[in-house]
C-alpha distance (Angstrom), angle and dihedral (degrees) to the residues before:
residue distance angle dihedral
M1 . . .
N2 3.85 . .
R3 3.83 108.5 .
G4 3.88 91.3 -144.9
I5 3.81 91.4 57.2
E6 3.82 92.5 52.9
T7 3.90 91.8 58.3
D8 3.88 95.9 47.0
G9 3.78 123.7 117.5
A10 3.77 126.5 -105.7
V11 3.84 97.0 -62.8
A12 3.84 90.8 46.9
E13 3.57 91.4 49.5
Q14 3.78 87.9 52.1
A15 3.66 88.3 55.3
A16 3.73 94.3 47.3
S17 3.69 92.3 52.9
G18 3.76 91.0 49.4
R19 3.83 93.3 -124.1
I20 3.78 99.4 148.2
P21 3.94 133.4 146.5
L22 3.75 111.4 -95.5
A23 3.73 134.7 -152.6
V24 3.78 110.8 -141.2
V25 3.88 120.4 -156.7
V26 3.74 130.4 172.3
V27 3.77 123.2 -163.0
D28 3.70 122.4 -162.9
R29 3.90 129.5 -141.6
E30 3.85 90.4 -87.1
G31 3.84 90.9 56.5
L32 3.80 90.3 -109.2
V33 3.89 123.4 134.1
S34 3.83 110.8 -104.7
H35 3.83 99.6 172.8
W36 3.80 127.7 24.8
S37 3.82 115.0 179.2
S38 3.79 128.0 -148.5
G39 3.87 87.3 -107.0
A40 3.78 87.9 57.5
R41 3.86 89.3 52.5
R42 3.82 91.6 53.6
L43 3.81 96.7 42.8
F44 3.83 98.7 42.6
G45 3.87 100.0 27.8
A46 3.87 95.5 -128.8
A47 3.83 120.2 123.6
K48 3.71 117.9 -127.6
E49 3.86 93.9 -111.6
E50 3.85 85.8 55.5
A51 3.67 95.8 52.6
I52 3.77 110.6 36.5
G53 3.83 108.9 94.6
Y54 3.83 93.5 13.1
P55 3.89 125.5 116.6
A56 3.74 108.4 -87.9
V57 3.85 93.7 -141.5
D58 3.86 86.0 68.4
L59 3.75 94.9 53.7
L60 3.76 109.5 34.8
P61 3.93 128.6 70.7
V62 3.89 98.5 -100.3
S63 3.84 117.8 -171.2
G64 3.75 107.8 -112.4
A65 3.91 94.6 -6.4
L66 3.87 97.1 122.1
P67 3.80 130.4 18.1
E68 3.69 112.9 -119.6
D69 3.81 94.6 -117.5
D70 3.81 100.7 36.3
D71 3.84 129.6 83.7
V72 3.78 112.8 -19.4
S73 3.83 116.3 -144.3
P74 3.91 118.9 -138.8
Y75 3.80 85.9 -102.2
G76 3.74 100.3 51.4
A77 3.83 140.5 -79.8
Y78 3.72 120.5 -73.8
A79 3.82 125.9 -144.3
A80 3.80 130.5 -177.9
Y81 3.82 112.6 -108.5
D82 3.72 126.0 178.1
G83 3.81 93.8 -40.2
L84 3.85 114.4 -156.0
G85 3.78 125.3 -152.3
H86 3.69 118.8 -26.1
D87 3.85 113.1 -1.2
L88 3.75 121.2 -112.8
E89 3.81 93.0 -123.3
S90 3.73 91.3 68.6
S91 3.74 91.0 43.6
L92 3.83 88.0 58.2
D93 3.67 92.7 48.0
G94 3.72 91.7 59.0
R95 3.75 104.6 -104.5
L96 3.78 96.7 111.4
Y97 3.79 113.9 112.3
Y98 3.92 98.5 157.6
P99 3.81 136.0 37.6
A100 3.87 115.0 -77.2
A101 3.77 136.1 179.1
G102 3.71 135.8 -167.2
R103 3.69 146.8 170.7
A104 3.90 129.7 -122.4
R105 3.71 142.1 161.4
L106 3.77 119.0 -129.7
T107 3.82 126.5 -157.6
V108 3.70 111.7 -147.8
P109 3.83 122.8 -175.8
E110 3.82 111.6 -101.2
R111 3.80 91.7 11.9
E112 3.78 135.7 83.7
R113 3.81 121.6 -109.6
V114 3.79 109.3 -65.2
D115 3.66 117.9 -141.8
V116 3.89 105.3 -139.8
L117 3.78 130.1 -170.1
W118 3.76 117.2 -163.4
W119 3.75 136.8 -170.0
A120 3.82 123.4 -165.1
Y121 3.82 127.7 -160.0
P122 3.78 123.7 -169.2
L123 3.76 110.5 -134.2
V124 3.78 125.1 -146.8
G125 3.84 131.9 -173.1
P126 3.69 137.6 53.0
G127 3.84 122.7 -19.3
P128 3.70 134.7 51.4
E129 3.83 96.6 -81.3
R130 3.77 116.5 110.8
L131 3.72 112.0 160.9
L132 3.77 134.7 27.5
V133 3.84 117.2 -160.0
L134 3.81 123.6 -169.8
G135 3.82 118.8 -162.9
A136 3.78 133.7 -170.8
D137 3.81 136.6 -172.5
V138 3.85 98.8 -125.4
G139 3.78 92.3 170.2
R140 3.71 93.9 64.9
L141 3.76 92.2 43.6
Q142 3.96 89.3 53.4
E143 3.96 91.8 48.7
D144 3.74 92.9 46.6
A145 3.93 90.4 51.7
R146 3.84 90.6 48.8
E147 3.65 93.3 50.8
Q148 3.80 90.1 52.5
R149 3.83 89.9 48.1
G150 3.80 94.0 45.2
T151 3.73 94.9 -126.9
D152 3.76 131.9 130.9
R153 3.76 127.6 -114.5
H154 3.78 98.6 -90.9
R155 3.88 102.5 42.5
D156 3.80 100.6 74.7
T157 3.84 107.4 61.0
G158 3.77 89.9 166.5
Y159 3.77 91.0 78.3
E160 3.83 92.5 41.8
R161 3.78 86.3 65.7
V162 3.81 96.2 53.4
A163 3.82 114.3 132.2
P164 3.75 141.3 165.3
G165 3.74 119.7 -101.3
F166 3.84 143.7 152.9
A167 3.70 136.2 -114.4
L168 3.74 134.4 173.5
H169 3.75 112.1 -94.3
T170 3.82 90.6 -123.1
D171 3.79 87.7 71.5
F172 3.84 92.6 63.4
P173 3.72 130.2 40.1
G174 3.84 90.2 -149.7
A175 3.79 88.9 81.1
D176 3.80 89.5 91.6
E177 3.69 92.3 56.9
L178 3.79 91.8 52.2
A179 3.85 90.7 47.3
R180 3.91 88.1 52.9
G181 3.78 97.4 46.8
L182 3.87 106.1 33.5
P183 3.85 94.0 76.9
E184 3.82 88.2 61.1
I185 3.83 91.9 64.1
L186 3.85 91.6 49.0
P187 3.79 100.6 68.5
S188 3.76 93.3 151.0
M189 3.78 91.4 62.9
S190 3.79 127.3 79.2
V191 3.82 119.7 -118.7
D192 3.81 91.7 -99.9
E193 3.80 93.7 47.7
S194 3.80 93.4 47.8
A195 3.71 91.4 47.9
R196 3.79 89.7 50.5
I197 3.76 92.9 49.7
V198 3.84 93.1 49.5
G199 3.76 88.6 49.2
Q200 3.79 91.1 55.7
I201 3.81 93.9 46.3
L202 3.85 90.2 52.5
E203 3.88 90.9 48.6
L204 3.81 97.5 45.8
G205 3.77 95.2 45.5
Y206 3.81 142.6 -61.5
P207 3.91 113.0 -102.0
V208 3.78 109.5 -115.2
L209 3.86 137.7 173.9
E210 3.84 114.4 -121.4
F211 3.73 114.4 -148.6
S212 3.68 93.7 174.8
Q213 3.78 138.2 -14.2
N214 3.76 92.5 -73.7
D215 3.80 107.7 24.4
R216 3.85 113.9 81.0
V217 3.91 126.5 171.5
P218 3.79 121.7 -160.3
V219 3.84 115.8 -117.7
T220 3.88 113.1 -124.0
P221 3.75 113.2 -177.4
D222 3.85 114.0 -116.0
W223 3.89 102.7 -159.2
G224 3.77 90.9 -166.9
V225 3.90 89.5 -132.9
P226 3.91 116.1 140.4
R227 3.58 116.5 -120.7
R228 3.82 119.7 -97.8
V229 3.71 94.4 -95.0
E230 3.72 94.0 50.4
R231 3.88 89.8 47.5
R232 3.91 88.5 53.2
A233 3.80 90.6 49.6
R234 3.85 91.2 48.9
R235 3.75 91.0 51.2
E236 3.79 90.4 50.1
R237 3.78 90.6 48.9
A238 3.78 89.1 51.4
A239 3.73 91.4 50.2
R240 3.75 92.5 51.8
A241 3.76 91.7 48.2
A242 3.79 90.8 52.0
A243 3.79 89.4 49.5
Q244 3.85 89.7 51.4
G245 3.89 95.3 46.1
L246 3.90 91.2 -112.8
P247 3.76 123.5 143.1
S248 3.74 115.4 -88.4
A249 3.85 127.0 -126.1
Q250 3.82 95.0 -133.9
D251 3.83 92.3 111.7
D252 3.90 90.1 58.1
P253 3.96 108.1 111.9
D254 3.82 89.4 -137.7
E255 3.82 89.2 53.7
A256 3.90 89.7 49.3
E257 3.83 89.7 50.4
D258 3.75 87.2 49.6
L259 3.80 91.7 53.6
E260 3.77 92.0 45.2
Y261 3.86 89.1 53.8
A262 3.79 90.4 47.9
A263 3.70 89.1 49.5
V264 3.85 92.2 55.4
R265 3.74 91.1 46.0
E266 3.78 89.7 49.1
R267 3.94 92.0 51.4
L268 3.87 90.7 46.4
E269 3.84 90.5 50.8
F270 3.80 89.2 46.2
L271 3.79 91.4 52.3
N272 3.78 91.9 45.5
E273 3.86 90.3 52.2
V274 3.93 92.3 45.9
S275 3.86 88.9 51.0
G276 3.82 90.2 54.9
R277 3.68 90.9 50.7
I278 3.68 102.5 49.8
G279 3.81 126.8 61.7
T280 3.75 97.4 39.2
S281 3.73 91.6 131.2
L282 3.89 136.3 31.8
D283 3.82 87.7 -138.4
L284 3.84 105.7 116.4
S285 3.76 96.9 -149.2
R286 3.83 93.0 48.5
T287 3.79 92.9 46.8
I288 3.81 89.2 54.8
V289 3.72 92.4 54.1
E290 3.74 91.3 47.4
V291 3.76 91.2 57.3
S292 3.76 93.4 48.3
K293 3.78 96.8 48.5
A294 3.86 91.1 43.8
V295 4.02 91.1 67.5
V296 3.80 100.7 37.3
P297 2.96 122.1 112.9
R298 3.84 100.4 -6.8
F299 3.71 97.8 58.3
T300 3.81 104.9 17.3
D301 3.87 140.7 -1.4
V302 3.77 97.9 -130.0
A303 3.80 129.7 32.5
G304 3.80 121.1 -179.7
T305 3.84 118.9 -179.3
Y306 3.71 122.5 -153.2
L307 3.82 124.8 -171.6
R308 3.80 132.8 -171.1
E309 3.75 117.6 -102.7
Q310 3.66 96.1 -111.8
V311 3.84 92.2 53.1
V312 3.76 92.9 53.6
A313 3.79 94.9 43.9
G314 3.86 90.3 54.6
E315 3.76 91.6 -116.8
G316 3.79 128.2 146.2
F317 3.76 124.7 -72.4
P318 3.87 110.7 -54.3
E319 3.74 112.3 -110.8
G320 3.83 129.8 -151.6
V321 3.75 134.5 19.5
P322 3.83 114.5 -60.8
D323 3.68 116.7 -108.6
T324 3.83 137.1 -179.1
T325 3.80 92.2 -71.5
T326 3.73 94.4 53.9
M327 3.85 110.5 116.3
W328 3.76 116.3 -133.3
H329 3.76 122.1 -163.4
R330 3.76 119.5 -148.9
V331 3.78 99.5 -137.7
A332 3.75 103.3 168.4
L333 3.88 139.0 17.6
E334 3.81 123.3 -175.7
H335 3.71 124.5 177.1
T336 3.80 148.3 150.1
D337 3.70 100.0 -128.5
E338 3.75 123.6 107.5
P339 3.72 114.6 -66.1
G340 3.74 117.8 -85.3
R341 3.77 94.4 15.9
W342 3.86 95.1 115.1
D343 3.86 99.3 24.2
D344 3.80 98.0 85.2
V345 3.74 96.4 37.5
V346 3.79 101.0 44.1
P347 3.86 105.2 15.9
V348 3.76 118.9 -172.0
G349 3.78 111.2 -110.6
E350 3.75 95.5 43.9
A351 3.79 119.0 130.3
M352 3.88 126.3 -157.1
P353 3.77 142.7 145.1
F354 3.72 123.8 -116.6
P355 3.80 126.4 -126.0
A356 3.84 120.1 -119.2
H357 3.85 93.1 -113.9
T358 3.80 95.5 64.4
P359 3.74 128.4 90.9
F360 3.81 89.7 -123.0
F361 3.79 90.3 63.6
Q362 3.88 91.5 48.7
C363 3.83 91.4 49.5
M364 3.88 95.2 47.2
T365 3.91 92.4 45.3
T366 3.67 99.2 44.5
G367 3.72 100.8 32.7
D368 3.72 92.6 -134.3
P369 3.85 131.8 116.0
V370 3.77 115.9 -96.9
L371 3.87 115.9 -148.3
V372 3.80 120.5 -160.4
P373 3.77 108.8 -179.1
R374 3.93 92.5 -162.4
I375 3.83 125.6 3.5
S376 3.80 102.6 -129.3
E377 3.76 127.8 -146.0
G378 3.78 91.4 -100.3
M379 3.87 95.0 47.9
G380 3.87 89.6 45.7
H381 3.83 89.7 53.0
A382 3.84 91.5 46.9
I383 3.82 92.1 50.4
A384 3.73 93.1 44.2
S385 3.71 93.1 51.2
Q386 3.91 90.3 79.1
F387 3.74 92.5 56.0
E388 3.94 91.9 72.8
K389 3.88 108.6 -150.3
R390 3.86 94.9 -3.7
D391 3.65 111.1 99.9
I392 3.78 109.6 -144.3
R393 3.75 97.0 165.9
P394 3.87 97.0 97.6
L395 3.84 88.9 52.4
I396 3.87 97.3 53.8
T397 3.92 110.3 19.5
G398 3.71 111.5 108.5
R399 3.81 95.2 14.9
S400 3.73 126.4 119.9
M401 3.85 111.7 -115.2
L402 3.83 134.1 -160.2
V403 3.86 119.7 -179.9
V404 3.80 113.8 -163.4
P405 3.77 126.8 -173.9
L406 3.72 123.1 -123.6
K407 3.78 100.3 -142.7
A408 3.87 135.5 172.9
R409 3.81 122.7 179.8
D410 3.88 90.3 -3.5
V411 3.87 90.7 -60.3
V412 3.76 118.5 119.2
L413 3.93 105.5 -125.7
G414 3.88 91.4 174.9
F415 3.72 144.5 -51.8
M416 3.78 143.3 -114.3
I417 3.80 125.8 -128.0
L418 3.70 108.5 -151.0
L419 4.01 116.9 -171.4
R420 3.85 128.7 -178.6
H421 3.81 126.1 -157.2
P422 3.82 115.3 -99.7
E423 3.90 90.5 -112.8
R424 3.79 90.4 55.7
P425 3.89 123.6 85.4
V426 3.72 110.3 -88.9
F427 3.79 121.4 -110.8
N428 3.80 110.8 -87.2
D429 3.76 135.7 -169.3
M430 3.84 92.0 -82.3
D431 3.72 88.6 51.7
R432 3.86 89.9 50.8
V433 3.82 90.5 54.1
T434 3.78 92.8 42.9
G435 3.85 90.4 50.0
A436 3.76 91.8 47.0
E437 3.82 90.3 52.4
L438 3.78 90.4 46.8
A439 3.77 90.0 50.1
A440 3.84 93.1 47.6
R441 3.85 90.8 54.0
A442 3.80 91.6 42.1
G443 3.85 88.4 47.9
L444 3.87 92.8 56.3
V445 3.79 90.2 46.0
L446 3.73 91.9 50.8
D447 3.75 94.1 45.0
N448 3.92 87.8 52.2
A449 3.83 87.5 52.3
R450 3.75 91.9 43.3
M451 3.88 91.9 51.8
Y452 3.66 91.8 47.8
T453 3.84 92.5 47.0
Y454 3.74 88.4 48.5
Q455 3.78 95.0 49.5
E456 3.80 89.1 46.5
S457 3.71 90.5 52.5
V458 3.86 91.6 51.3
A459 3.89 89.3 49.0
E460 3.78 91.3 48.1
T461 3.78 93.1 46.5
L462 3.90 89.6 47.5
Q463 3.87 89.0 49.8
D464 3.70 95.7 44.6
S465 3.76 90.9 50.1
M466 3.86 89.0 54.2
L467 3.72 98.1 44.8
P468 3.78 109.4 89.8
H469 3.75 129.8 -120.6
I470 3.77 98.0 -129.6
P471 3.87 116.6 -160.6
P472 3.77 110.3 -122.1
R473 3.75 91.2 -125.1
M474 3.87 129.8 49.7
A475 3.75 129.4 170.1
G476 3.88 105.3 -59.2
C477 3.90 95.0 -10.6
D478 3.81 145.2 76.7
I479 3.75 119.2 -142.1
A480 3.78 136.3 -161.4
T481 3.81 128.2 176.7
R482 3.70 141.0 -172.2
Y483 3.77 133.4 -167.0
L484 3.83 122.1 -169.3
P485 3.88 122.3 -178.0
G486 3.66 118.4 -134.7
T487 3.89 125.1 -101.9
L488 3.82 99.5 -134.1
L489 3.84 126.4 86.9
G490 3.67 111.0 -74.7
R491 3.75 88.4 24.3
V492 3.85 95.6 169.8
G493 3.54 107.9 100.1
G494 3.83 144.1 166.3
D495 3.82 104.0 -91.6
W496 3.80 115.1 130.5
F497 3.74 144.2 164.3
D498 3.74 134.0 -162.2
S499 3.77 147.7 168.5
V500 3.74 126.4 -152.0
K501 3.86 129.0 -164.7
L502 3.87 110.1 -122.4
P503 3.77 130.9 -168.7
G504 3.84 116.8 -89.5
A505 3.85 91.9 43.1
R506 3.84 89.3 -71.4
T507 3.77 127.9 148.2
A508 3.78 127.9 -147.3
L509 3.82 113.2 -146.5
V510 3.86 118.2 -162.5
V511 3.80 135.5 -177.0
G512 3.82 121.2 174.0
D513 3.78 139.8 171.2
V514 3.83 124.2 -158.7
M515 3.77 111.1 -154.2
G516 3.81 114.5 -113.6
H517 3.73 133.2 23.4
G518 3.85 138.2 -104.8
L519 3.74 135.1 52.1
N520 3.81 95.0 -37.8
S521 3.76 94.6 56.6
A522 3.79 91.2 43.0
A523 3.82 90.5 52.1
M524 3.86 91.9 46.5
M525 3.80 89.5 48.0
G526 3.94 87.7 55.6
Q527 3.72 91.0 51.0
L528 3.79 96.1 48.4
R529 3.81 92.4 45.8
T530 3.73 92.1 52.1
A531 3.71 91.1 48.4
V532 3.90 91.4 49.6
Q533 3.79 89.2 51.2
T534 3.74 93.4 51.0
M535 3.81 95.4 45.2
A536 3.93 90.8 46.2
A537 3.68 90.7 54.3
L538 3.86 85.8 58.3
D539 3.78 86.7 57.9
L540 3.78 92.7 -123.6
P541 3.69 113.3 178.0
P542 3.86 112.4 -107.5
A543 3.86 98.5 -104.7
R544 3.85 93.0 46.0
L545 3.92 90.5 47.8
L546 3.79 88.7 54.0
R547 3.75 92.4 46.6
N548 3.82 90.2 52.3
L549 3.88 89.5 46.1
D550 3.77 90.2 54.5
D551 3.73 93.3 49.6
L552 3.82 89.0 51.0
A553 3.79 94.6 50.5
Q554 3.83 90.7 53.2
R555 3.74 91.0 51.9
L556 3.81 90.9 51.0
G557 3.91 90.5 54.0
D558 3.70 144.4 -58.2
T559 3.83 92.6 -102.8
Y560 3.71 93.3 62.1
L561 3.79 111.0 107.5
A562 3.74 129.5 158.8
T563 3.80 140.5 155.6
C564 3.84 121.5 -132.6
L565 3.68 139.4 -176.3
Y566 3.80 115.9 -162.4
A567 3.86 124.9 -173.8
V568 3.71 134.2 175.0
Y569 3.73 118.5 -154.8
D570 3.74 118.9 -154.5
P571 3.84 107.1 -166.0
I572 3.73 94.3 -171.8
A573 3.74 97.7 50.6
S574 3.97 89.8 35.3
E575 3.61 90.9 -131.5
L576 3.86 141.1 134.0
H577 3.88 119.9 -147.2
I578 3.83 106.2 -164.5
A579 3.76 135.2 179.4
N580 3.93 124.7 179.0
A581 3.84 131.6 -154.1
G582 3.73 105.9 -166.2
H583 3.80 93.2 -54.5
I584 3.80 129.0 135.6
P585 3.78 109.6 -92.4
P586 3.87 120.9 -102.4
V587 3.80 124.4 -111.7
L588 3.82 119.6 -123.4
V589 3.79 114.2 -155.9
R590 3.94 108.9 -159.6
A591 3.85 114.4 -139.6
D592 3.65 88.3 -149.9
G593 3.86 105.3 76.8
G594 3.90 94.9 -7.9
H595 3.85 93.4 -108.8
S596 3.76 122.7 145.0
E597 3.71 135.2 -153.0
L598 3.79 142.2 -177.1
L599 3.86 107.6 -111.1
D600 3.84 109.6 -120.8
L601 3.77 101.6 -129.8
P602 3.78 133.0 165.0
T603 3.94 101.6 -95.5
G604 3.78 98.9 -143.5
A605 3.72 124.2 -174.0
P606 3.81 124.8 -71.4
I607 3.78 119.7 -91.5
G608 3.80 110.2 -85.7
V609 3.90 98.1 30.2
G610 3.84 89.2 100.6
G611 3.86 131.2 -158.3
V612 3.71 94.5 51.3
P613 3.85 120.6 118.2
F614 3.74 121.8 -128.4
E615 3.71 124.5 -143.3
A616 3.88 132.6 -157.9
V617 3.80 130.2 -153.3
R618 3.76 132.1 -164.3
V619 3.79 120.3 -132.1
R620 3.72 124.8 -165.4
V621 3.89 113.0 -133.4
E622 3.77 133.8 -175.6
P623 3.86 127.6 -138.2
G624 3.85 107.4 -84.6
D625 3.88 94.9 30.2
R626 3.81 115.7 133.0
I627 3.86 127.8 -148.2
V628 3.77 119.2 -159.2
M629 3.83 118.4 -158.3
C630 3.81 120.3 -179.4
T631 3.82 143.3 155.8
D632 3.74 123.2 -103.3
G633 3.78 93.2 -104.8
L634 3.75 87.5 79.2
V635 3.70 97.2 57.8
E636 3.75 108.2 21.1
V637 3.89 126.5 74.3
R638 3.75 122.1 174.7
G639 3.84 109.7 -96.0
E640 3.72 94.5 20.4
D641 3.73 129.8 99.8
I642 3.87 111.0 -106.3
G643 3.76 88.4 -140.3
V644 3.83 92.6 69.5
G645 3.93 86.7 54.4
L646 3.87 93.1 48.4
A647 3.85 91.1 47.7
T648 3.77 91.3 51.1
L649 3.84 90.2 46.5
C650 3.86 90.3 53.8
E651 3.76 93.8 45.5
S652 3.87 96.1 46.5
A653 3.91 93.2 42.3
A654 3.89 89.2 59.1
H655 3.88 93.4 54.2
P656 3.84 110.3 107.9
A657 3.75 116.1 -112.1
A658 3.85 137.1 -171.4
S659 3.81 92.1 -126.8
M660 3.83 142.9 2.3
D661 3.78 90.7 -101.9
D662 3.82 90.6 50.8
A663 3.81 88.3 50.6
C664 3.88 90.1 53.1
D665 3.77 92.7 49.2
T666 3.84 89.1 50.1
I667 3.80 92.3 56.1
I668 3.79 93.1 48.5
R669 3.75 94.0 48.3
A670 3.72 94.6 47.6
L671 3.79 93.0 52.3
A672 3.80 91.7 47.2
V673 3.73 91.3 53.0
T674 3.80 92.8 46.6
F675 3.88 94.5 55.7
S676 3.70 93.4 39.0
E677 3.82 92.5 54.4
A678 3.85 89.1 48.3
G679 3.86 87.6 57.8
R680 3.81 94.0 -116.6
G681 3.69 94.9 129.8
G682 3.70 97.1 -118.9
R683 3.77 133.2 -87.2
K684 3.84 122.5 -22.0
D685 3.73 102.8 172.5
D686 3.68 130.8 73.8
V687 3.86 119.3 -98.2
A688 3.71 135.7 -148.5
L689 3.74 119.0 -171.3
L690 3.83 129.0 -175.8
M691 3.76 124.0 179.8
A692 3.78 123.8 -179.0
R693 3.87 127.2 -174.6
L694 3.83 106.6 -148.1
N695 3.78 103.0 -142.9
G696 3.82 94.5 167.8
I697 3.80 126.5 -154.7
A698 3.83 117.4 -91.4
P699 3.92 115.5 -123.4
Q700 3.85 89.7 -118.2
D701 3.86 87.3 60.9
V702 3.86 92.2 60.8
A703 3.82 130.7 71.7
E704 3.72 124.0 -176.3
W705 3.89 134.0 -176.1
R706 3.79 134.9 178.2
L707 3.82 114.5 -143.8
A708 3.73 121.1 -157.9
L709 3.80 120.1 -131.4
D710 3.74 94.0 -92.3
P711 3.91 127.6 114.2
V712 3.93 89.6 -132.0
E713 3.64 86.9 67.4
V714 3.72 91.2 74.4
G715 3.92 89.7 67.8
R716 3.82 89.0 49.1
A717 3.83 90.6 51.7
R718 3.72 91.6 53.3
A719 3.88 92.9 50.1
V720 3.77 96.9 48.3
V721 3.75 92.0 46.9
R722 3.87 90.0 51.3
E723 3.80 92.3 48.0
Q724 3.84 95.1 46.5
L725 3.73 92.7 50.4
H726 3.84 88.5 50.8
D727 3.82 88.2 53.8
W728 3.76 90.5 52.5
G729 3.79 94.8 47.4
L730 3.83 91.4 -113.4
E731 3.73 98.9 121.8
R732 3.79 93.7 135.5
L733 3.77 87.3 66.8
A734 3.82 94.9 49.5
D735 3.76 101.7 91.7
S736 3.88 95.4 48.6
A737 3.83 93.6 41.5
E738 3.78 93.0 46.4
L739 3.84 91.4 50.9
M740 3.82 94.8 48.2
V741 3.70 92.8 44.2
S742 3.79 90.7 51.5
E743 3.90 90.4 56.1
L744 3.83 96.0 44.9
V745 3.92 93.0 47.0
T746 3.77 91.3 47.4
N747 3.83 90.3 53.2
A748 3.81 92.9 44.1
L749 3.90 91.8 50.6
R750 3.77 89.8 48.2
H751 3.85 96.5 52.4
S752 3.93 100.9 33.1
H753 3.72 118.3 111.9
S754 3.88 107.9 -163.2
R755 3.72 113.0 -36.9
P756 3.77 119.1 90.5
V757 3.83 120.5 -107.3
E758 3.69 116.8 -102.8
L759 3.72 120.3 -145.1
R760 4.05 119.5 -168.6
L761 3.80 132.4 -179.2
V762 3.86 118.1 -166.0
R763 3.81 121.0 -172.0
G764 3.80 112.8 -155.5
D765 3.69 133.3 113.8
T766 3.86 85.2 -28.7
L767 3.79 133.6 12.7
L768 3.77 108.8 -96.0
C769 3.84 122.2 -163.3
E770 3.84 122.3 -175.1
V771 3.68 130.5 -177.4
D772 3.87 117.2 -165.4
D773 3.83 126.9 -166.5
D774 3.87 134.5 164.1
D775 3.78 96.5 -110.8
H776 3.89 113.1 109.4
D777 3.76 96.1 -160.0
L778 3.78 111.3 101.9
P779 3.74 117.7 -137.3
T780 3.79 121.9 -119.7
L781 3.67 134.0 -148.5
L782 3.83 111.7 -104.7
N783 3.78 137.1 -168.9
A784 3.81 105.4 -126.5
G785 3.72 119.7 -152.9
P786 3.81 123.8 -136.8
A787 3.84 92.1 -99.3
D788 3.88 95.9 44.7
E789 3.80 116.8 109.4
S790 3.71 95.9 -159.1
G791 3.80 140.7 29.9
R792 3.74 102.1 75.6
G793 3.76 100.9 93.1
L794 3.73 98.2 88.6
R795 3.75 90.9 39.2
V796 3.84 88.4 59.5
V797 3.80 88.6 49.3
S798 3.74 94.3 49.1
V799 3.79 91.6 52.1
L800 3.85 98.1 46.1
A801 3.78 101.3 34.9
R802 3.93 126.2 86.1
E803 3.87 86.7 -142.6
W804 3.74 134.0 -10.6
G805 3.85 137.6 178.8
T806 3.70 147.4 152.7
S807 3.88 133.6 -127.8
R808 3.67 139.4 175.0
T809 3.80 120.8 -107.5
A810 3.82 135.1 -163.8
T811 3.80 89.9 -94.5
G812 3.74 103.3 30.1
K813 3.87 132.6 -56.0
A814 3.75 140.6 -42.7
V815 3.91 125.4 -145.6
W816 3.86 114.0 -164.0
F817 3.70 142.2 177.0
E818 3.85 136.6 -174.3
L819 3.68 133.2 -146.4
T820 3.81 127.7 -161.7
L821 3.79 113.4 -112.5
P822 3.75 114.8 -117.9
R823 3.94 115.6 -111.7
R824 3.67 115.3 -101.9
């Protein structure tokens, strides 16, 4: 490095370190200025309002753009001066594909010629920005350095040779300082955009000052903004001056820059604060309310949030660009006006499309913020026209409006309408950028909530489709069920209940709980429930069924664990046959005396552990007894002894109730109150509850016969059935029952091997007829041709019966049918 530079004073040292004020300009793809910093205002003489949206070639020192003596623009005349590299005029015209630098002199009214260095970077990626230009007043830097050195203008030739250049950032450790500081002079950019631009600058080449062919100094921006302590002292001086009636320094350009810097800092702090307040929950409704409350009243006075119909409905990701037929739901409205002023005119929950002439349509189709400084009478009338008879004009006319899109993955999920009172400052360009950044963060949070809501909806739909719709009455018993989803994240779980009709008028009662939550648990629950249904239809004993279910779970994967309680109720024998696989025991409520007890069952290991035997017990019951089977989510809360929940379950199950449904609700309320009073915050896990009243079937409602393996027994079967139905007062069913019994007994006699055929009639809510034999092959329904002599028996049964079926038994098979009892 030049030895003379190293020995200079403070200003020369500033030059040597490359810490110089910079003008920052961003040019969009149309060649128009999209950002104009306060440094650009001081260097080029144009105010921000006079630069944004105007062609860059009319504002920047372009090499060879204007002859020095020809037309002079309002911002000064430009002349070529020692251009380096690719000239900036080409850059602005869109032919720049690599970083370029140059030097120009600018003549500004009431100022001497300004010696300007510039660096231009092509920008790639999403967004309208195409070119970043950095400018520096090197002439002033040279003069300050000479004054410090005590030299005249012509003695130091080193500084006359100063020129802009580039170097890889690895050559200079000061690159980190530029990376930290550059986003602060890009207030019109979002955080992601500024980070992307800084990354491109460091990759393309670090801006440097070249004092000779070999000496280069890295450029580090000097914002010219006083430190926080100095800014506080300046505000105190201004306050004292105002108190003494002295003139204020607010018109000072440096003070204006200080205020701009403070405004940027304030917006960043606001965005940081909002980011911390939103997204505390994955609940879509709560997230929407958080976003609305975060901006009112600090940023706006009214905030209305609209979401697309698919988002509100919890459906998949909305596809396609919105149009005039897209329905938008008003999901939140926060304001500082008097209560009720907005509620009747724009109620939350309303859905409507938006015409193409509205700023809302422009926002949702372009995905860009729309700023309306003041809503005119005409625009207010156009907006109000879609509200039919409700006059919204007094609420919006004269207010400043900003419409910002809520986007995720470049898809507009919704938008926010922000309004300020007429007496409040209108939204400006910085507000537009702040609102866009706020909406971008809110859009991501909403998308996370939407995705969670959608996945939760899928899981709930899956679970609901797998939970059975159990009829309230089965043979000899009444059943009531409840399923309650959990209240924690991923609340969809693997709890299930079921009932299966078995041969002999028996009913299987099942309650299970897959460990874990979410789609995997719900899917495993569906697999296990289907397996239980299939094995129950084979009439497997409870212990054998759980053994087979355990084997299946191990084949599905070593992470599949579940508890299960399987009980078979025989209403004729008045008996429960129960086996347990790691589940909490059921409660049996005795009809005689109304007392309740936890059944003492062998606990067993959960399904999926493997290698553990299962045992079954038989429990005698009486007509009117009730059995209550539930999952642990009802009786267990983290940090509380499960014994408390089980005791409450027994006590509440014994309470008399008008109906089975009322009895279930009594149990749930009692458990909720118990844990709430214990300060445990209530239930978190999902709950499956099944209650069955064991009514039994009286002996006089059951008739059984054993038929020898002789074809003449078919006639006897018809006769006994007709006689029994006459005794029961069911003569109107005799003809159909006699015909179907004849077909089933004939088939049974034909396929039986050695054991007599058993015929049973059971009178309950329906008339049940069962025919058992010792053949294990189940019959199938056939289509008999005109010349076939057999194959029509089951076809007759399927036509005449209310319901019919077949199932395997321990000794063979059973074929059964039901007939609806006639009304009395």
